[in-house]
C-alpha positions as CSV (number, residue, x, y, z in Angstrom):
1,M,48.2,-85.1,31.7
2,T,47.6,-89.2,30.7
3,E,49.8,-90.0,27.7
4,M,46.4,-90.6,25.6
5,Y,45.6,-87.0,26.4
6,Q,49.0,-86.0,25.5
7,Y,48.8,-87.9,22.2
8,N,45.3,-86.8,20.8
9,M,45.9,-83.1,21.6
10,K,47.8,-80.9,19.2
11,S,50.9,-79.1,21.2
12,Y,49.3,-75.7,21.3
13,E,45.9,-77.4,22.9
14,I,47.6,-78.5,25.3
15,I,49.4,-74.9,26.3
16,A,46.0,-73.5,26.1
17,E,44.4,-76.2,28.3
18,N,47.5,-75.6,31.1
19,F,46.7,-72.0,31.0
20,A,43.1,-72.7,32.0
21,T,44.9,-74.1,35.2
22,F,47.1,-71.7,35.3
23,F,44.1,-69.0,35.4
24,R,42.6,-71.0,37.8
25,E,45.5,-70.7,40.2
26,Y,45.8,-66.5,39.1
27,G,42.8,-65.5,38.1
28,N,42.8,-62.3,35.6
29,D,46.2,-61.5,36.6
30,S,47.5,-64.6,35.0
31,Y,46.8,-62.7,31.6
32,K,49.1,-60.2,32.7
33,M,51.9,-63.0,33.7
34,L,51.9,-64.5,30.4
35,K,55.9,-64.4,29.5
36,N,56.5,-66.3,32.8
37,F,53.6,-69.3,31.7
38,F,55.1,-69.1,28.2
39,E,58.6,-69.4,29.3
40,A,57.5,-72.4,31.4
41,E,55.6,-74.2,29.0
42,R,58.7,-73.8,26.4
43,N,61.0,-75.5,28.7
44,K,59.0,-78.3,28.7
45,F,57.9,-78.4,25.2
46,S,61.4,-78.6,24.2
47,K,62.7,-80.9,26.8
48,E,60.3,-83.2,25.6
49,R,60.0,-82.6,21.9
50,I,63.9,-83.0,21.7
51,A,63.8,-86.4,23.4
52,E,61.2,-87.4,20.8
53,L,63.3,-86.8,17.5
54,V,66.3,-87.8,18.9
55,K,64.8,-90.9,19.6
56,T,64.2,-91.2,15.5
57,G,68.0,-91.0,15.1
58,I,68.7,-87.8,14.3
59,S,71.4,-85.6,16.4
60,N,71.1,-83.9,19.2
61,E,72.0,-80.4,17.6
62,E,69.6,-81.0,14.9
63,A,66.5,-81.9,17.5
64,V,67.3,-78.7,19.2
65,I,66.9,-76.7,15.7
66,K,63.4,-78.5,15.0
67,A,62.1,-78.3,18.3
68,R,63.1,-74.3,18.8
69,Q,61.2,-74.3,15.2
70,G,58.2,-76.1,16.6
71,W,57.5,-73.9,19.4
72,V,57.4,-70.9,17.1
73,S,54.1,-72.1,15.6
74,T,53.4,-73.9,18.5
75,I,53.3,-70.1,20.9
76,G,51.6,-68.4,18.0
77,R,48.3,-70.6,18.3
78,S,47.8,-71.6,21.6
79,L,48.5,-67.7,22.4
80,E,45.9,-66.7,19.9
81,I,43.4,-69.0,21.8
82,I,44.3,-67.5,25.5
83,I,43.4,-64.5,24.2
84,E,39.8,-65.8,22.2
85,K,39.2,-67.2,25.8
86,L,39.8,-63.6,27.7
87,I,37.1,-62.1,24.9
88,K,34.6,-64.9,24.9
89,N,32.0,-63.5,27.5
90,F,32.6,-59.7,26.2
91,C,31.7,-61.6,22.5
92,E,28.8,-63.5,23.7
93,K,27.2,-61.2,26.0
94,N,27.0,-58.3,22.9
95,N,26.1,-60.6,20.0
96,L,30.1,-60.5,18.5
97,K,31.6,-63.1,16.7
98,L,34.9,-64.0,16.1
99,T,36.3,-65.5,12.7
100,N,40.7,-65.5,12.0
101,D,42.4,-65.0,8.6
102,K,43.1,-69.1,8.3
103,V,39.4,-69.6,8.3
104,L,38.8,-66.6,5.6
105,K,41.1,-68.0,3.4
106,S,39.3,-71.3,2.9
107,K,37.3,-72.1,-0.3
108,N,34.1,-72.3,-0.1
109,L,32.7,-70.3,2.4
110,P,29.5,-70.0,4.1
111,K,27.9,-67.1,3.1
112,E,28.6,-65.2,6.7
113,L,32.2,-65.6,6.4
114,D,32.4,-64.9,2.5
115,L,30.6,-61.6,3.1
116,V,32.8,-60.9,6.3
117,K,35.8,-61.5,4.2
118,R,34.9,-58.9,1.3
119,A,33.8,-56.6,4.0
120,I,37.8,-56.4,5.3
121,L,39.9,-57.1,1.8
122,V,42.0,-54.8,0.5
123,H,42.6,-53.8,-2.7
124,F,45.3,-53.2,-4.8
125,G,44.2,-52.1,-8.6
126,K,42.9,-55.3,-9.8
127,N,43.6,-57.7,-7.3
128,S,42.2,-58.1,-3.8
129,V,44.1,-59.8,-0.6
130,L,42.9,-60.2,3.0
131,P,44.8,-58.6,5.8
132,D,46.7,-60.4,8.5
133,G,43.8,-61.0,11.2
134,D,44.3,-63.6,13.9
135,I,41.0,-62.6,15.6
136,I,39.1,-60.5,13.7
137,I,35.7,-59.2,15.9
138,Y,31.9,-58.6,13.5
139,K,28.5,-58.0,13.9
140,Y,26.6,-59.9,11.6
141,R,22.7,-58.5,11.6
142,N,20.3,-58.6,9.0
143,E,22.7,-60.4,6.6
144,I,25.3,-57.5,7.0
145,P,28.3,-57.7,7.9
146,K,30.6,-54.9,10.4
147,V,33.7,-55.6,11.5
148,L,34.8,-53.8,14.6
149,A,38.1,-55.0,14.8
150,I,41.6,-57.1,13.6
151,L,43.4,-58.2,16.4
152,S,47.4,-59.4,16.0
153,V,48.7,-61.6,18.4
154,K,52.3,-61.6,18.8
155,N,54.6,-63.8,21.6
156,S,57.4,-61.2,20.0
157,F,58.5,-59.8,17.1
158,R,62.0,-59.8,15.8
159,E,61.9,-57.6,13.1
160,R,58.3,-58.0,12.2
161,Y,57.3,-55.3,13.8
162,T,55.8,-53.3,10.5
163,E,53.7,-56.3,9.4
164,T,50.5,-55.1,11.6
165,P,50.8,-51.7,11.1
166,Y,51.6,-52.0,7.0
167,W,47.4,-53.3,7.2
168,K,46.5,-50.8,9.7
169,L,47.7,-48.1,6.8
170,K,46.1,-50.3,4.0
171,L,42.5,-50.6,5.7
172,A,42.9,-47.0,6.0
173,E,42.7,-46.0,3.2
174,S,39.0,-47.3,1.3
175,E,36.4,-45.5,3.0
176,V,34.9,-49.2,3.3
177,T,37.2,-49.9,5.7
178,K,38.9,-47.3,7.1
179,N,36.9,-47.7,10.5
180,I,37.9,-51.1,11.8
181,C,40.6,-50.4,14.7
182,V,43.5,-53.0,14.4
183,F,45.0,-53.7,17.7
184,M,48.3,-55.6,18.7
185,I,48.0,-58.2,21.5
186,T,51.6,-59.3,23.2
187,P,53.5,-60.3,26.1
188,D,56.5,-59.2,24.5
189,S,58.8,-61.9,25.2
190,D,62.1,-60.0,24.1
191,D,60.9,-56.8,25.3
192,E,61.0,-54.7,22.2
193,I,58.2,-52.8,22.7
194,S,58.4,-52.6,26.3
195,R,60.6,-49.7,27.2
196,K,59.7,-45.7,25.7
197,D,63.2,-45.3,25.1
198,A,62.8,-44.8,20.7
199,T,63.4,-48.1,19.3
200,K,61.8,-48.4,15.9
201,S,59.2,-51.1,17.0
202,R,57.8,-49.6,20.2
203,I,57.3,-46.0,17.8
204,V,56.0,-47.8,14.7
205,L,53.5,-49.6,16.5
206,E,52.7,-46.8,18.8
207,Y,51.8,-44.1,16.5
208,E,50.3,-46.4,13.8
209,L,48.0,-48.5,15.4
210,D,44.6,-48.1,17.6
211,G,46.3,-49.9,21.1
212,V,48.8,-51.9,22.1
213,Y,47.9,-54.6,24.8
214,M,50.8,-55.9,27.0
215,A,50.0,-58.9,28.6
216,K,53.0,-58.5,31.1
217,D,53.1,-56.3,34.5
218,D,56.5,-54.9,33.7
219,F,56.6,-52.0,30.7
220,D,56.1,-48.2,30.2
221,E,52.2,-47.4,29.6
222,S,50.7,-45.0,27.2
223,E,47.9,-43.6,26.1
224,K,47.9,-46.3,23.4
225,V,50.8,-48.8,25.1
226,K,48.6,-50.1,27.8
227,G,47.8,-53.4,30.3
228,I,46.0,-56.1,29.0
229,E,43.1,-55.4,31.5
230,Y,42.1,-52.5,29.1
231,L,41.5,-54.6,26.3
232,I,37.7,-55.2,26.9
233,S,36.8,-51.8,28.2
234,D,38.4,-50.5,24.7
235,L,36.2,-52.9,22.6
236,E,33.1,-51.8,24.4
237,K,33.8,-48.3,23.1
238,L,33.8,-49.9,19.9
239,L,30.2,-51.1,20.0
């Protein structure tokens, strides 16, 4: 990767490109190895970022902290891109479209996306709120959107495991949104939900969500907690 190539790309785009190389080497198994892939990418990112920051004159300790903070946002977006690539062919084959909550928060949306936004709003009395949605899968036919699923993509949880179940419960309260499935996709980098032993995060996610898909091969499987290779077949059931 040349210096100019890196300069013209954001960090998460570079990582997504690196995954394309990783995928060519390991094929579909690469999605079950995301924990290892991201660990290697984190080490490279941290080393390069710390060196860049130290050159600006800040201390090594402060550079380490800033690099760690930068990695959190970088891995989040790169993981979303990788999952989007996983489902791209399936969506194209079935005339499905993708968007996300960041796009839907924009002002002056085109009609199609404005209708999608309205189709998933959660109402609190007189106020309406857009639920979190890293990847939103929908059909759009005869100017009518039908949202099939909302995918939450997380590298790890760190006490944030209640966020996605909360939105699932709120969507279930309305006749308009109750049939929208909410899925979690994660490499579970900190092994917070990989085991069946009664951790709060595993219990809540498994009970409330429609499915949890593990981008790793070492975890305790159940009816709802399964390997990422099952994601496409479960999405097919929503058609």
